[in-house]
N, CA, C and O atoms as a printed pandas DataFrame, in Angstrom:
     atom_number atom_name residue_name chain_id  residue_number  x_coord  y_coord  z_coord
0              1         N          UNK        A               1    0.838   -1.159    0.000
1              2        CA          UNK        A               1    0.000    0.000    0.000
2              3         C          UNK        A               1    0.891    1.234    0.000
3              4         O          UNK        A               1    1.826    1.331    0.795
4              5         N          UNK        A               2    0.606    2.158   -0.877
5              6        CA          UNK        A               2    1.363    3.398   -0.965
6              7         C          UNK        A               2    0.605    4.488   -0.235
7              8         O          UNK        A               2   -0.602    4.650   -0.413
8              9         N          UNK        A               3    1.308    5.215    0.570
9             10        CA          UNK        A               3    0.729    6.335    1.286
10            11         C          UNK        A               3    1.425    7.587    0.818
11            12         O          UNK        A               3    2.648    7.620    0.677
12            13         N          UNK        A               4    0.639    8.617    0.577
13            14        CA          UNK        A               4    1.204    9.881    0.148
14            15         C          UNK        A               4    0.865   10.948    1.175
15            16         O          UNK        A               4   -0.077   10.808    1.955
16            17         N          UNK        A               5    1.634   11.994    1.159
17            18        CA          UNK        A               5    1.396   13.131    2.030
18            19         C          UNK        A               5    0.571   14.145    1.256
19            20         O          UNK        A               5    0.904   14.501    0.126
20            21         N          UNK        A               6   -0.507   14.603    1.874
21            22        CA          UNK        A               6   -1.324   15.614    1.233
22            23         C          UNK        A               6   -0.577   16.938    1.221
23            24         O          UNK        A               6    0.273   17.188    2.075
24            25         N          UNK        A               7   -0.892   17.769    0.263
25            26        CA          UNK        A               7   -0.311   19.106    0.230
26            27         C          UNK        A               7   -1.361   20.088    0.725
27            28         O          UNK        A               7   -2.518   20.024    0.309
28            29         N          UNK        A               8   -0.973   20.977    1.594
29            30        CA          UNK        A               8   -1.899   21.950    2.152
30            31         C          UNK        A               8   -1.107   23.101    2.761
31            32         O          UNK        A               8    0.104   22.998    2.960
32            33         N          UNK        A               9   -1.803   24.196    3.054
33            34        CA          UNK        A               9   -1.129   25.315    3.739
34            35         C          UNK        A               9   -0.541   24.894    5.086
35            36         O          UNK        A               9    0.428   25.487    5.562
36            37         N          UNK        A              10   -1.127   23.880    5.688
37            38        CA          UNK        A              10   -0.613   23.357    6.951
38            39         C          UNK        A              10    0.862   23.001    6.850
39            40         O          UNK        A              10    1.612   23.161    7.813
40            41         N          UNK        A              11    1.272   22.526    5.702
41            42        CA          UNK        A              11    2.649   22.085    5.498
42            43         C          UNK        A              11    3.652   23.229    5.545
43            44         O          UNK        A              11    4.857   22.986    5.611
44            45         N          UNK        A              12    3.182   24.466    5.512
45            46        CA          UNK        A              12    4.072   25.613    5.555
46            47         C          UNK        A              12    4.412   26.056    6.976
47            48         O          UNK        A              12    5.310   26.873    7.178
48            49         N          UNK        A              13    3.697   25.519    7.950
49            50        CA          UNK        A              13    3.964   25.891    9.342
50            51         C          UNK        A              13    5.298   25.316    9.795
51            52         O          UNK        A              13    5.611   24.167    9.485
52            53         N          UNK        A              14    6.088   26.098   10.526
53            54        CA          UNK        A              14    7.399   25.611   10.975
54            55         C          UNK        A              14    7.327   24.302   11.767
55            56         O          UNK        A              14    8.165   23.421   11.572
56            57         N          UNK        A              15    6.351   24.165   12.644
57            58        CA          UNK        A              15    6.237   22.934   13.439
58            59         C          UNK        A              15    5.954   21.732   12.547
59            60         O          UNK        A              15    6.497   20.650   12.770
60            61         N          UNK        A              16    5.116   21.917   11.548
61            62        CA          UNK        A              16    4.780   20.827   10.632
62            63         C          UNK        A              16    5.987   20.465    9.781
63            64         O          UNK        A              16    6.247   19.287    9.537
64            65         N          UNK        A              17    6.718   21.464    9.334
65            66        CA          UNK        A              17    7.946   21.199    8.578
66            67         C          UNK        A              17    8.926   20.387    9.420
67            68         O          UNK        A              17    9.583   19.478    8.912
68            69         N          UNK        A              18    9.021   20.714   10.698
69            70        CA          UNK        A              18    9.895   19.977   11.599
70            71         C          UNK        A              18    9.448   18.517   11.712
71            72         O          UNK        A              18   10.270   17.604   11.628
72            73         N          UNK        A              19    8.166   18.304   11.899
73            74        CA          UNK        A              19    7.628   16.942   11.985
74            75         C          UNK        A              19    7.907   16.177   10.695
75            76         O          UNK        A              19    8.303   15.012   10.735
76            77         N          UNK        A              20    7.702   16.826    9.559
77            78        CA          UNK        A              20    7.919   16.161    8.267
78            79         C          UNK        A              20    9.389   15.856    8.020
79            80         O          UNK        A              20    9.712   14.889    7.329
80            81         N          UNK        A              21   10.274   16.658    8.571
81            82        CA          UNK        A              21   11.706   16.379    8.391
82            83         C          UNK        A              21   12.204   15.332    9.381
83            84         O          UNK        A              21   13.261   14.733    9.181
84            85         N          UNK        A              22   11.445   15.117   10.440
85            86        CA          UNK        A              22   11.822   14.151   11.470
86            87         C          UNK        A              22   11.322   12.748   11.155
87            88         O          UNK        A              22   12.023   11.769   11.408
88            89         N          UNK        A              23   10.116   12.642   10.607
89            90        CA          UNK        A              23    9.476   11.343   10.392
90            91         C          UNK        A              23    9.162   11.122    8.917
91            92         O          UNK        A              23    8.683   12.023    8.229
92            93         N          UNK        A              24    9.439    9.916    8.445
93            94        CA          UNK        A              24    9.092    9.578    7.068
94            95         C          UNK        A              24    7.602    9.240    6.979
95            96         O          UNK        A              24    6.907    9.190    7.994
96            97         N          UNK        A              25    7.131    9.014    5.781
97            98        CA          UNK        A              25    5.707    8.772    5.542
98            99         C          UNK        A              25    5.214    7.540    6.302
99           100         O          UNK        A              25    4.123    7.560    6.873
100          101         N          UNK        A              26    6.000    6.484    6.312
101          102        CA          UNK        A              26    5.582    5.273    7.023
102          103         C          UNK        A              26    5.451    5.522    8.522
103          104         O          UNK        A              26    4.521    5.030    9.161
104          105         N          UNK        A              27    6.374    6.276    9.071
105          106        CA          UNK        A              27    6.305    6.591   10.501
106          107         C          UNK        A              27    5.116    7.500   10.786
107          108         O          UNK        A              27    4.435    7.327   11.797
108          109         N          UNK        A              28    4.859    8.467    9.909
109          110        CA          UNK        A              28    3.687    9.329   10.081
110          111         C          UNK        A              28    2.402    8.502   10.056
111          112         O          UNK        A              28    1.473    8.771   10.817
112          113         N          UNK        A              29    2.352    7.512    9.195
113          114        CA          UNK        A              29    1.185    6.628    9.137
114          115         C          UNK        A              29    1.052    5.869   10.458
115          116         O          UNK        A              29   -0.051    5.725   10.985
116          117         N          UNK        A              30    2.173    5.385   10.990
117          118        CA          UNK        A              30    2.144    4.671   12.270
118          119         C          UNK        A              30    1.690    5.588   13.404
119          120         O          UNK        A              30    0.921    5.179   14.274
120          121         N          UNK        A              31    2.169    6.821   13.385
121          122        CA          UNK        A              31    1.737    7.788   14.396
122          123         C          UNK        A              31    0.238    8.037   14.258
123          124         O          UNK        A              31   -0.484    8.046   15.255
124          125         N          UNK        A              32   -0.229    8.238   13.033
125          126        CA          UNK        A              32   -1.653    8.481   12.803
126          127         C          UNK        A              32   -2.495    7.301   13.279
127          128         O          UNK        A              32   -3.586    7.492   13.816
128          129         N          UNK        A              33   -2.000    6.101   13.086
129          130        CA          UNK        A              33   -2.762    4.901   13.449
130          131         C          UNK        A              33   -2.650    4.526   14.923
131          132         O          UNK        A              33   -3.617    4.038   15.508
132          133         N          UNK        A              34   -1.484    4.747   15.532
133          134        CA          UNK        A              34   -1.248    4.236   16.884
134          135         C          UNK        A              34   -0.918    5.316   17.906
135          136         O          UNK        A              34   -0.925    5.042   19.106
136          137         N          UNK        A              35   -0.630    6.528   17.463
137          138        CA          UNK        A              35   -0.342    7.629   18.364
138          139         C          UNK        A              35    1.083    7.650   18.884
139          140         O          UNK        A              35    1.790    6.643   18.851
140          141         N          UNK        A              36    1.484    8.795   19.356
141          142        CA          UNK        A              36    2.829    8.975   19.910
142          143         C          UNK        A              36    3.047    8.109   21.143
143          144         O          UNK        A              36    4.171    7.678   21.404
144          145         N          UNK        A              37    1.993    7.850   21.900
145          146        CA          UNK        A              37    2.116    7.052   23.120
146          147         C          UNK        A              37    2.617    5.642   22.840
147          148         O          UNK        A              37    3.098    4.966   23.750
148          149         N          UNK        A              38    2.510    5.194   21.608
149          150        CA          UNK        A              38    2.993    3.855   21.245
150          151         C          UNK        A              38    4.513    3.800   21.185
151          152         O          UNK        A              38    5.090    2.713   21.145
152          153         N          UNK        A              39    5.173    4.964   21.179
153          154        CA          UNK        A              39    6.628    5.021   21.113
154          155         C          UNK        A              39    7.177    5.177   19.714
155          156         O          UNK        A              39    8.390    5.290   19.537
156          157         N          UNK        A              40    6.313    5.186   18.716
157          158        CA          UNK        A              40    6.774    5.281   17.334
158          159         C          UNK        A              40    7.339    6.670   17.007
159          160         O          UNK        A              40    8.157    6.803   16.097
160          161         N          UNK        A              41    6.916    7.686   17.729
161          162        CA          UNK        A              41    7.430    9.040   17.514
162          163         C          UNK        A              41    8.744    9.191   18.281
163          164         O          UNK        A              41    8.801    9.854   19.316
164          165         N          UNK        A              42    9.782    8.573   17.761
165          166        CA          UNK        A              42   11.060    8.408   18.451
166          167         C          UNK        A              42   11.713    9.696   18.925
167          168         O          UNK        A              42   12.467    9.669   19.897
168          169         N          UNK        A              43   11.452   10.810   18.281
169          170        CA          UNK        A              43   12.047   12.079   18.708
170          171         C          UNK        A              43   11.155   12.859   19.668
171          172         O          UNK        A              43   11.478   13.984   20.052
172          173         N          UNK        A              44   10.033   12.259   20.053
173          174        CA          UNK        A              44    9.088   12.934   20.952
174          175         C          UNK        A              44    8.559   11.943   21.992
175          176         O          UNK        A              44    7.352   11.819   22.199
176          177         N          UNK        A              45    9.483   11.248   22.632
177          178        CA          UNK        A              45    9.109   10.261   23.643
178          179         C          UNK        A              45    9.211   10.848   25.048
179          180         O          UNK        A              45    8.291   10.700   25.854
180          181         N          UNK        A              46   10.308   11.503   25.338
181          182        CA          UNK        A              46   10.608   11.960   26.689
182          183         C          UNK        A              46   10.094   13.370   26.933
183          184         O          UNK        A              46    9.943   14.167   26.007
184          185         N          UNK        A              47    9.829   13.657   28.205
185          186        CA          UNK        A              47    9.334   14.979   28.575
186          187         C          UNK        A              47   10.244   16.096   28.074
187          188         O          UNK        A              47    9.757   17.136   27.631
188          189         N          UNK        A              48   11.552   15.894   28.137
189          190        CA          UNK        A              48   12.463   16.946   27.673
190          191         C          UNK        A              48   12.274   17.215   26.182
191          192         O          UNK        A              48   12.358   18.363   25.744
192          193         N          UNK        A              49   12.019   16.168   25.405
193          194        CA          UNK        A              49   11.807   16.338   23.961
194          195         C          UNK        A              49   10.499   17.064   23.672
195          196         O          UNK        A              49   10.458   17.972   22.842
196          197         N          UNK        A              50    9.429   16.663   24.357
197          198        CA          UNK        A              50    8.135   17.306   24.090
198          199         C          UNK        A              50    8.120   18.731   24.644
199          200         O          UNK        A              50    7.493   19.618   24.065
200          201         N          UNK        A              51    8.802   18.946   25.753
201          202        CA          UNK        A              51    8.889   20.296   26.336
202          203         C          UNK        A              51    9.600   21.245   25.364
203          204         O          UNK        A              51    9.119   22.347   25.104
204          205         N          UNK        A              52   10.735   20.814   24.837
205          206        CA          UNK        A              52   11.492   21.642   23.892
206          207         C          UNK        A              52   10.682   21.921   22.630
207          208         O          UNK        A              52   10.690   23.043   22.124
208          209         N          UNK        A              53    9.991   20.919   22.125
209          210        CA          UNK        A              53    9.163   21.086   20.932
210          211         C          UNK        A              53    8.046   22.095   21.207
211          212         O          UNK        A              53    7.770   22.964   20.380
212          213         N          UNK        A              54    7.411   21.976   22.366
213          214        CA          UNK        A              54    6.346   22.910   22.724
214          215         C          UNK        A              54    6.859   24.337   22.805
215          216         O          UNK        A              54    6.240   25.252   22.264
216          217         N          UNK        A              55    7.973   24.531   23.469
217          218        CA          UNK        A              55    8.515   25.890   23.597
218          219         C          UNK        A              55    8.887   26.486   22.243
219          220         O          UNK        A              55    8.724   27.685   22.021
220          221         N          UNK        A              56    9.379   25.659   21.355
221          222        CA          UNK        A              56    9.797   26.129   20.034
222          223         C          UNK        A              56    8.602   26.484   19.143
223          224         O          UNK        A              56    8.674   27.421   18.348
224          225         N          UNK        A              57    7.502   25.731   19.279
225          226        CA          UNK        A              57    6.365   25.889   18.363
226          227         C          UNK        A              57    5.052   26.160   19.089
227          228         O          UNK        A              57    3.982   25.786   18.608
228          229         N          UNK        A              58    5.132   26.789   20.209
229          230        CA          UNK        A              58    3.954   27.015   21.051
230          231         C          UNK        A              58    2.780   27.635   20.294
231          232         O          UNK        A              58    1.648   27.171   20.434
232          233         N          UNK        A              59    3.026   28.667   19.501
233          234        CA          UNK        A              59    1.934   29.339   18.791
234          235         C          UNK        A              59    1.243   28.416   17.799
235          236         O          UNK        A              59    0.014   28.374   17.747
236          237         N          UNK        A              60    2.019   27.675   17.009
237          238        CA          UNK        A              60    1.435   26.738   16.039
238          239         C          UNK        A              60    0.595   25.684   16.752
239          240         O          UNK        A              60   -0.509   25.358   16.317
240          241         N          UNK        A              61    1.123   25.160   17.840
241          242        CA          UNK        A              61    0.444   24.101   18.586
242          243         C          UNK        A              61   -0.858   24.628   19.184
243          244         O          UNK        A              61   -1.906   23.999   19.047
244          245         N          UNK        A              62   -0.791   25.766   19.836
245          246        CA          UNK        A              62   -1.984   26.327   20.469
246          247         C          UNK        A              62   -3.050   26.678   19.435
247          248         O          UNK        A              62   -4.232   26.427   19.668
248          249         N          UNK        A              63   -2.663   27.245   18.315
249          250        CA          UNK        A              63   -3.636   27.567   17.259
250          251         C          UNK        A              63   -4.321   26.309   16.740
251          252         O          UNK        A              63   -5.538   26.287   16.559
252          253         N          UNK        A              64   -3.543   25.273   16.503
253          254        CA          UNK        A              64   -4.079   24.013   15.979
254          255         C          UNK        A              64   -5.059   23.385   16.980
255          256         O          UNK        A              64   -6.153   22.964   16.602
256          257         N          UNK        A              65   -4.663   23.326   18.249
257          258        CA          UNK        A              65   -5.529   22.712   19.253
258          259         C          UNK        A              65   -6.765   23.557   19.520
259          260         O          UNK        A              65   -7.830   23.010   19.808
260          261         N          UNK        A              66   -6.650   24.866   19.433
261          262        CA          UNK        A              66   -7.827   25.730   19.540
262          263         C          UNK        A              66   -8.802   25.409   18.410
263          264         O          UNK        A              66  -10.008   25.308   18.637
264          265         N          UNK        A              67   -8.283   25.250   17.200
265          266        CA          UNK        A              67   -9.139   24.907   16.061
266          267         C          UNK        A              67   -9.811   23.548   16.250
267          268         O          UNK        A              67  -10.950   23.356   15.822
268          269         N          UNK        A              68   -9.111   22.601   16.891
269          270        CA          UNK        A              68   -9.663   21.262   17.104
270          271         C          UNK        A              68  -10.677   21.217   18.243
271          272         O          UNK        A              68  -11.721   20.576   18.119
272          273         N          UNK        A              69  -10.375   21.899   19.359
273          274        CA          UNK        A              69  -11.164   21.743   20.580
274          275         C          UNK        A              69  -11.944   22.980   21.000
275          276         O          UNK        A              69  -12.796   22.900   21.884
276          277         N          UNK        A              70  -11.668   24.110   20.386
277          278        CA          UNK        A              70  -12.362   25.331   20.756
278          279         C          UNK        A              70  -11.752   26.019   21.966
279          280         O          UNK        A              70  -10.622   25.731   22.361
280          281         N          UNK        A              71  -12.519   26.932   22.544
281          282        CA          UNK        A              71  -12.039   27.764   23.646
282          283         C          UNK        A              71  -11.561   26.969   24.864
283          284         O          UNK        A              71  -10.681   27.423   25.595
284          285         N          UNK        A              72  -12.129   25.806   25.078
285          286        CA          UNK        A              72  -11.823   25.033   26.277
286          287         C          UNK        A              72  -10.713   24.010   26.068
287          288         O          UNK        A              72  -10.581   23.071   26.853
288          289         N          UNK        A              73   -9.915   24.182   25.019
289          290        CA          UNK        A              73   -8.925   23.150   24.691
290          291         C          UNK        A              73   -7.963   22.886   25.837
291          292         O          UNK        A              73   -7.610   21.734   26.087
292          293         N          UNK        A              74   -7.538   23.918   26.531
293          294        CA          UNK        A              74   -6.573   23.736   27.612
294          295         C          UNK        A              74   -7.188   22.959   28.785
295          296         O          UNK        A              74   -6.516   22.151   29.427
296          297         N          UNK        A              75   -8.448   23.213   29.048
297          298        CA          UNK        A              75   -9.142   22.480   30.109
298          299         C          UNK        A              75   -9.246   20.999   29.780
299          300         O          UNK        A              75   -9.156   20.156   30.673
300          301         N          UNK        A              76   -9.435   20.680   28.512
301          302        CA          UNK        A              76   -9.505   19.281   28.085
302          303         C          UNK        A              76   -8.234   18.546   28.500
303          304         O          UNK        A              76   -8.299   17.435   29.025
304          305         N          UNK        A              77   -7.091   19.162   28.266
305          306        CA          UNK        A              77   -5.814   18.525   28.592
306          307         C          UNK        A              77   -5.524   18.564   30.094
307          308         O          UNK        A              77   -4.907   17.643   30.629
308          309         N          UNK        A              78   -5.964   19.619   30.771
309          310        CA          UNK        A              78   -5.724   19.729   32.209
310          311         C          UNK        A              78   -6.459   18.635   32.978
311          312         O          UNK        A              78   -5.950   18.144   33.985
312          313         N          UNK        A              79   -7.641   18.248   32.523
313          314        CA          UNK        A              79   -8.412   17.203   33.203
314          315         C          UNK        A              79   -7.735   15.838   33.118
315          316         O          UNK        A              79   -7.999   14.965   33.944
316          317         N          UNK        A              80   -6.870   15.649   32.132
317          318        CA          UNK        A              80   -6.259   14.340   31.905
318          319         C          UNK        A              80   -4.837   14.222   32.448
319          320         O          UNK        A              80   -4.185   13.196   32.251
320          321         N          UNK        A              81   -4.352   15.254   33.124
321          322        CA          UNK        A              81   -2.976   15.248   33.601
322          323         C          UNK        A              81   -2.906   15.747   35.039
323          324         O          UNK        A              81   -3.841   16.367   35.546
324          325         N          UNK        A              82   -1.777   15.462   35.683
325          326        CA          UNK        A              82   -1.622   15.907   37.073
326          327         C          UNK        A              82   -0.388   16.790   37.275
327          328         O          UNK        A              82   -0.066   17.160   38.405
328          329         N          UNK        A              83    0.302   17.130   36.176
329          330        CA          UNK        A              83    1.445   18.046   36.283
330          331         C          UNK        A              83    1.588   18.819   34.973
331          332         O          UNK        A              83    1.044   18.431   33.939
332          333         N          UNK        A              84    2.320   19.900   35.042
333          334        CA          UNK        A              84    2.562   20.711   33.854
334          335         C          UNK        A              84    3.324   19.901   32.802
335          336         O          UNK        A              84    3.002   19.960   31.616
336          337         N          UNK        A              85    4.315   19.157   33.233
337          338        CA          UNK        A              85    5.103   18.335   32.287
338          339         C          UNK        A              85    4.212   17.324   31.575
339          340         O          UNK        A              85    4.321   17.143   30.362
340          341         N          UNK        A              86    3.334   16.669   32.322
341          342        CA          UNK        A              86    2.409   15.718   31.705
342          343         C          UNK        A              86    1.474   16.431   30.731
343          344         O          UNK        A              86    1.170   15.917   29.654
344          345         N          UNK        A              87    1.026   17.612   31.122
345          346        CA          UNK        A              87    0.118   18.365   30.266
346          347         C          UNK        A              87    0.803   18.759   28.961
347          348         O          UNK        A              87    0.233   18.583   27.884
348          349         N          UNK        A              88    2.004   19.284   29.047
349          350        CA          UNK        A              88    2.742   19.667   27.841
350          351         C          UNK        A              88    3.008   18.436   26.982
351          352         O          UNK        A              88    2.892   18.494   25.758
352          353         N          UNK        A              89    3.359   17.337   27.609
353          354        CA          UNK        A              89    3.598   16.101   26.866
354          355         C          UNK        A              89    2.342   15.676   26.104
355          356         O          UNK        A              89    2.409   15.358   24.917
356          357         N          UNK        A              90    1.207   15.672   26.786
357          358        CA          UNK        A              90   -0.058   15.295   26.155
358          359         C          UNK        A              90   -0.427   16.271   25.035
359          360         O          UNK        A              90   -0.918   15.855   23.985
360          361         N          UNK        A              91   -0.197   17.547   25.251
361          362        CA          UNK        A              91   -0.483   18.558   24.233
362          363         C          UNK        A              91    0.359   18.304   22.979
363          364         O          UNK        A              91   -0.166   18.306   21.866
364          365         N          UNK        A              92    1.649   18.087   23.158
365          366        CA          UNK        A              92    2.533   17.855   22.011
366          367         C          UNK        A              92    2.172   16.555   21.319
367          368         O          UNK        A              92    2.111   16.513   20.090
368          369         N          UNK        A              93    1.932   15.499   22.069
369          370        CA          UNK        A              93    1.546   14.232   21.441
370          371         C          UNK        A              93    0.242   14.386   20.665
371          372         O          UNK        A              93    0.113   13.864   19.558
372          373         N          UNK        A              94   -0.718   15.095   21.234
373          374        CA          UNK        A              94   -1.987   15.308   20.534
374          375         C          UNK        A              94   -1.775   16.103   19.256
375          376         O          UNK        A              94   -2.390   15.821   18.228
376          377         N          UNK        A              95   -0.906   17.091   19.330
377          378        CA          UNK        A              95   -0.589   17.889   18.151
378          379         C          UNK        A              95    0.058   17.018   17.075
379          380         O          UNK        A              95   -0.373   17.035   15.922
380          381         N          UNK        A              96    1.074   16.270   17.441
381          382        CA          UNK        A              96    1.769   15.426   16.463
382          383         C          UNK        A              96    0.832   14.356   15.914
383          384         O          UNK        A              96    0.845   14.080   14.714
384          385         N          UNK        A              97    0.023   13.753   16.775
385          386        CA          UNK        A              97   -0.960   12.768   16.301
386          387         C          UNK        A              97   -1.900   13.393   15.274
387          388         O          UNK        A              97   -2.175   12.802   14.229
388          389         N          UNK        A              98   -2.384   14.581   15.578
389          390        CA          UNK        A              98   -3.308   15.261   14.674
390          391         C          UNK        A              98   -2.656   15.652   13.365
391          392         O          UNK        A              98   -3.246   15.483   12.299
392          393         N          UNK        A              99   -1.440   16.175   13.438
393          394        CA          UNK        A              99   -0.725   16.573   12.223
394          395         C          UNK        A              99   -0.431   15.340   11.366
395          396         O          UNK        A              99   -0.583   15.378   10.145
396          397         N          UNK        A             100   -0.016   14.265   11.999
397          398        CA          UNK        A             100    0.248   13.036   11.243
398          399         C          UNK        A             100   -1.015   12.574   10.528
399          400         O          UNK        A             100   -0.965   12.187    9.361
400          401         N          UNK        A             101   -2.126   12.614   11.214
401          402        CA          UNK        A             101   -3.411   12.226   10.602
402          403         C          UNK        A             101   -3.768   13.162    9.454
403          404         O          UNK        A             101   -4.252   12.721    8.412
404          405         N          UNK        A             102   -3.528   14.454    9.650
405          406        CA          UNK        A             102   -3.839   15.428    8.597
406          407         C          UNK        A             102   -2.953   15.243    7.370
407          408         O          UNK        A             102   -3.401   15.422    6.237
408          409         N          UNK        A             103   -1.704   14.887    7.601
409          410        CA          UNK        A             103   -0.743   14.788    6.494
410          411         C          UNK        A             103   -0.858   13.486    5.703
411          412         O          UNK        A             103   -0.709   13.468    4.481
412          413         N          UNK        A             104   -1.120   12.419    6.413
413          414        CA          UNK        A             104   -1.140   11.113    5.758
414          415         C          UNK        A             104   -2.462   10.964    5.007
415          416         O          UNK        A             104   -3.549   11.072    5.574
416          417         N          UNK        A             105   -2.322   10.715    3.736
417          418        CA          UNK        A             105   -3.503   10.570    2.875
418          419         C          UNK        A             105   -3.690    9.094    2.554
419          420         O          UNK        A             105   -2.716    8.387    2.294
420          421         N          UNK        A             106   -4.895    8.639    2.570
421          422        CA          UNK        A             106   -5.118    7.254    2.167
422          423         C          UNK        A             106   -5.736    6.420    3.247
423          424         O          UNK        A             106   -6.548    6.898    4.039
424          425         N          UNK        A             107   -5.348    5.178    3.272
425          426        CA          UNK        A             107   -5.986    4.160    4.095
426          427         C          UNK        A             107   -5.352    4.068    5.470
427          428         O          UNK        A             107   -4.508    3.204    5.705
428          429         N          UNK        A             108   -5.741    4.936    6.372
429          430        CA          UNK        A             108   -5.180    4.868    7.730
430          431         C          UNK        A             108   -5.946    3.894    8.550
431          432         O          UNK        A             108   -5.632    3.692    9.723
């Protein structure tokens, strides 16, 4: 099965470019299907990695999650975590999971 990456304005965002340069199409498909929590997102496993990614791309991440969840997006993540580090980790994983799903075209 061949999977292609869709082309969209989303691909111009710095955070998305970073994700696309970090993971190949097959890995993006795995992320879309199984999520970062499965360990397939090798550069975004540890809190230090997700923390650094969040700080670097905070605006892109927050805009994307606002579009997905609306005004209460931060509350959604706060209810599922018990520390700031866990919250940032969940936010970044959700962002990467969503971007992978958006980018991967075809039979996910």
